[in-house]
N, C-alpha and C positions, 0 to 999 in steps of 0.2 A: 950537097949530098952527105959528105962526111960529117958536116955539122949536125945534120938531123939524126944521124946514127949516134953521135956522141950524146945528144940531148936525150934520146930514148934509153941509152944505157944508164945515164945518170938517174932518170926517173925510176928505172927498174931497180937500181941499187938502193935508192931512197925507200922504195916500197919494202924491199927486203929488210932494211934496217928497222923500219917501223914495225914490221911483223915480228922481227927478232926481239925488239925491245918489249913488245906486248907479250910475247911468249915468256920471256924471262920474268917479267913482273907477275904474270899469272902463275908461273911455277912457284915463285917465292911465296906469293899469297896463299896458294893451295897447300904448299908444304907446311907453312906456319899455322894456318887456321883450320885445316881440314881435320875431321875426327875419324876415328877408326870405323865408326858406323858408316860414314859417308864414303870412305874409300872402299869398304866392302860392298856397299850398295852400287857404286859406279866404278868397277875395276879398270875400265878403259881410261877414264880420266886420271886415275891414280898412276897408270903406266905413262901417260903423256905429261902430267904436270907435277907428280910427286917425286922429289929428289932429296933424300935425307943427306946428312953430313957424310963426308968421305969415310969416316971411321965406323959408320953404322951400316947395317945391312937392312934392306927393305923388310919390315916386319909385317907386311900385309897378310891378313888372313881372309881368304875368299872361299867361295863355295867350291872352287876347282883346285885351290892350292893349299897345302897343309900349313899351319902356323909355324913361324920360326921361333927360335929359342930366346929372342931378345925381349919377350913380353914379361911383365911382372905378375907373379902368381902368389896367391895366399889362400889359406884354408877358409872355408865358410865360417860364419859366426854360428855357434851352436847355442840354442836356448832350450832350457828345460822348463816346460810349462805343463800345467794340468791338461789332461786330455779333454778335448771339446767334441761334443756331438751336436750336430745341426739338424734342424727340422724345418721344412717349409711351413710358413704360417701366414695367416690372413688377419688383418686388423679388423676388429669388430667392436661395437659398443659394449661396454661392461654391463650396463643395464639399459635395455631398450624398452620403451613404453609405447604401446600402440594406443593412439588416441581415437576414441569413437565419440561422435556427437549424440547425446541422448535424444535430442529433438530432431525429427526429420523435417526437411524443407529445402528451400533453395538457398544456396550460399549467396549472401549479399556482399560480404567484405572479408578479405583475408588480410590480416594485419602483419604477418611475418613472412619471411622468405626462407628457402632452404639454406641452412648454415647459420641462421640467426640465433643469437644467445638470448634466452628468455629466462625470466624469473618466475618463481612460484606464484600462481594467481594471475599472471599476465594474460590478457585477452588475446587469443590466437586467431579466431575467426568468429563471424556473426552470421546467423541465419535470418532470413526475412521473417519478421514477426508481426506483420500488419494484421493478419487474421486474429492473432492472439490479443493484440491491442484493442481491436474492435470488440472481441469477446470480453475483455476486461472492462470496457466502457459499459457494455450491456449489463454485466453483473453488478457494476457500481450503481446503475439506475435501479436494477431489481432490488438491490439491498436497501436503497432509500425507500422504495415502495413497501418492502416487507417491514421496515422499521415503522413506517406510518401505520400499516395494518396492525402491527403488534401494539402500538400505542393506542389505537382505536379500540382494539379488543380488550386491552387493559382497562380503559375507561368504561367500556360496556360491562365488564365484570364488576368493577367497583360500583357502577350505577345499579346493577342488578342486586348487589348486596344491600344497597341503600333501599331499593324498592322492596326487598324482602322485609326489611325492618319496618318500612312504612305500612306494608300490607298486614304485618303481624300486629302493629298498633291498631290498625283499622279493625282487624278481626277481634282484638280485645275490646275495642269500643263497641263493636256490634254485639258482642257477647253480653257486655254489660247492659246495653240497651234492650237486648232480647229478654234478659232476666227482669229488667224493670217493666218492659211491656207485658211480659207474662204475668207479673204480679198485678199490674193494673187491669189486665184482661180478667184475671181470676176475681179480683175485687168487684169489677163491673158485673161479672156473671153472678157472683153471690148476691150482690145488691139487687139485681134483676129478679132472682128467684125469691128473695125476701119480699120484694115489692109485689110480685105476683100473688103471694100468699095474702098480703094485705089487700090487694085488689079484689081477691075472691071474697074477702071479709067485708069489702065495701069501704075500706078506708082510703084507697088510692084510686085515682081516676085512670081511665084507660089511656088517655093521652100521655100520662106520665109513664105508663108501662111501655108505650111505643117509643117514647123518648129514651128510656133505659135500654130497650132492645137495640136502638140505633147506636147508642154509645158502646154497647157491648160488641156490636158488629165492627164498629170503628176500631176499638181496641184489638179485636181479633185480627182485623186486616193489617193494622200496624205491626202486630206481632209477627204475622206471616211474612210481611214484606221484609222485616228485619232478618228473619230466618233465610229468606231467599237471597238477600244481599250478602249475608255471611257465607251462604253456600257458593255464591258466585266468587267471592274472595278465596274461599277454600279450594275451589276447583282448580286454580292455578298454583296451588301450593302443595308441597309434600311434607306433611307434618306427622308422619308415622314414626313412632319411636318404639324400640325394642324394650326399653326399660322405662319405668315410670318414676324411678327413684332419683332421677337426675335433677340438678338444680336448673333454674331458669336460664342462667348464662350458658351452661353446657348445652341445654336444649336449643338455645338460640343459635349457638355456633353450628350445631348439627343441622338445624333447619336452613341456616344460611348456606352451608356447604352443599346440602341436597338440592336447594332451589337455585343455585348458581353454577351447577356443574356444566351446563351447556356453554355459558359465557367463559368459564374457566378453560374448557376444552378448546374453544376458539382462540383464546389467548395463547395457550400452550402450543397449539398448531401453528399460530403465527410466529411464535418464538422458534419452533423447530424449523420452519421454512426459512427464517432469517439466518439461523445457524448453518443450514445447508448452503445458503448462498455465500455466507462468509467463508465456509470451507472451500467452495468453488473458487472464490476470489484468491484464497491462499494457493490453491492448486494451480490456478492460472498464472499467479505470480511466480510460482516455481517453474512452470513451463517457460515463462518469459526469461527467467534467469538462465535456463538451460539452452536458450538460443545463442548464448555466448559461450564458446568453448574456451576454457582457461587452462593454463599449464598446471598440471598436478604437482610437478616438481621443477626445480631449476635445472636447466640443461641447455641442450643445443638441438635445433630442429634438423633432423636428418633428411626427411623427405616429406613432401606435400603431395598427396595422392588425389587431390580434387582441385577444381578451378572455380573461380567466381562465376555464378550463374547456374552451376550444375546442381542437381538434386542429390542429397545425401542418401547413402545406402547403408547396409549392414557392415560393409568393409571399413577398416580404419581410414580416417581422413589424413592423419599425420603420424609420423614416427618421431619420437622424442628420445634423445640420448641423455639420460639422467646425469647431471653434474658435468657433462662433457668428458666423461672418463672413457678411455679406450683400452682395449685388451687385445692381445694376440692369441688367436685360437689355432691349435694344431693337434695332430694325432701322433701318439707314440705307440710303440710296440709294448706288449705286456712284459717283455724282458727288461725294458728300460724303466719300468714303473718305480723300481727301488731308488732311482736317482732323483725322483721328484718328491720333495718333502714340503710341507706348508711353509711359506715365507722364503723359499729358496730364490736367490737372486739369479736372474736370467738376462741375457743381452739379446736385444732385437736389432737386426740389421735390415733397414728398408731396402727395397729393390732399387730405388733411385740412389745413384752414387753420391749425389750432392747432399743427401740427407745424412746427418750424423747418426751413430748408433744410439739406441735408447735402452736404458736400464728398466728392469721390471721385476716384479715379485710374483711368485706362484700364487694365484688367487683361488683356483678351483680345479679339482681333479674329477673327471667323469665318474659317475657312480656305477657304470656297467661297461662290459667289454663287448665290442661289436663282434658277433659270432662269425661274420664273413671275413673281415680284415684282421681280426684279433688285435684291434687297436683301441686305445682309450683316449677320449677327448681331454685336452688340457687347455686351461685359460690362464694367461699371464696378464696381470694388471700393469700397464705401462706408465712410467713416470714422464709424461709428455710436458715439455716446456714451451712448445710453439704450436702454431696451427697448421704446420705443413703436413702433418700426418692425418690422413682421412680414412674413414671406414672403407674397407674393400681393398686397401693396398696390400701388396704381397711383400714378403721378406723372409729372412732366415732367423731362426731362434737358436742361439748358441748356449749350450748348457755345459758348465765345467764339471768334470768328474774328479774324484779323488786320485785316480791314476795319473801318472805323469808320462810325458813323451818328450823326445828331443826334436827340435825344429831346426832345419838347416836353412840359414838365411844368407843370401848373397846380395851384393849391390846391384841396382838396376842397370848400371853402366856395363856390367858384364854380359848382358843379354844381347844376342844377335839373332838375325833372321826375321821372319814375318809370319803372318797367319797362313799364308799360302804354302810356303816351303817348310814351315815349322820353325820353332824357336830353339836355339842351342847356345851353349857356352863353350869356350876353349878351356879344357881342363887338363891338368897334369896328373898322371897316375903315380903309383908308388915307385915305379922304376924310372920315372922322369920323362916318359913319352907324353907328347901333347896330342890330344885327340879332340874331336868335335863331339860334344854330348848333347843330344836332343833331350829336352827336359819338359816336365809339366810343373806348373807353378801357379801361385795366386799372390796378389799384392799383400804385403804385410804392413809396411809403413810407407811413407811418402816416396822414399828412394830405395826401398828394399823389396826383395821378393822372397817368399817362402817356397822352398823346393818340395814338390809333392812326389816326384819320381825322376830318375835319371841321373842323380848325383848323390854321393855319400859324404859323410863328414870327413873321410880320409882323403878325399880328392882336393886338389888345389885349383882355384879358379882364376883365370886372367882378370886383372882389375884395371890396369892402365899401362901406358908405355913407360919404359925406363927413361929417366932424365939423364 
């Protein structure tokens, strides 16, 4: 029985020793490696495990206990900089081009995507051109037929001119024959009359008179036949002349022109029809070229507002950002207009923290004042060196003014508290009292804060524990 009690006491003592050793080690580690922020965040752990050296007093600053005098204080860093005014801004293209397709139809192929970099003249999309190609083939065949008709009409015209020359020669021959036949007829008539006188005197027989009459009738018939043949030739010819003092060659040209006007008109009509078809072919080729939408300028595709297979409308099919240049657009009050001069350097801070600040220059000042808001539109051309900035992003534009201000800068390690209870610093006033100051701030550099309110340049701020 006594042996069991001794064994129990021994185990209990061993457990106490283990717990004690663990507590001592934890206290040493917590005292050596804990920070002021950790001790303020968890004050119970600080009471249990934090034990400074015997010559120090616990310098813990908590929400319920005022800070002790063992902290190191120093004045904030004061910077004198130009006054900066900020404006909310939106990233937008410097030059935005709305692309419309001239030819209506169904989209067959889109060759680019949103965000694609394109060059001037590059094909962006293509419209189905099957009907235009069929029309082009029809016009090509019509042109061949018209060329053949024009060639035939030309041959007919030249042949008509030759026929005019032939008819004129025949008319000349007929005229000569008529004159000869008329002379022979007159001679035969005179001879008959003389023979009749001799017949009456009894010197010529009646049979000879009859024979002369038959010859005269034959000559007359021949003469009249030649007259009729010439009239037939002249019936298809226009030989009227206004002047009789023209030479034969001039009259021949005029006769040729007058008597081939119909064939010439047919040839000119065929030529006109051929010219019309050639113009239609050129127009159709122009329509075929317009089925391909090409980039008018080099730049970046912002948005595609149509899909393959859809019909084009009057609305733009794409938006192109010329040269990929971006600007920041914002509004300013009329009182700030004097600060904005052409070429003024401006800093743009994107809303995303991981993106660096971007420099820019004033590019455009609005030409009118909004009567409702009394604001003026400003556009700043950004000097972008990467593709992380996109149109539509928000940010702040900082503009330096000639006036200077003092900035109060403190280390980041001096900050205590959180968003729920508020942020504060331990500050020492002029009379040496240490108080907790709630502040408003914004980041300045990597490990520094710019004080907006709650602290002056005369105050001293706790920085670290004394060594």
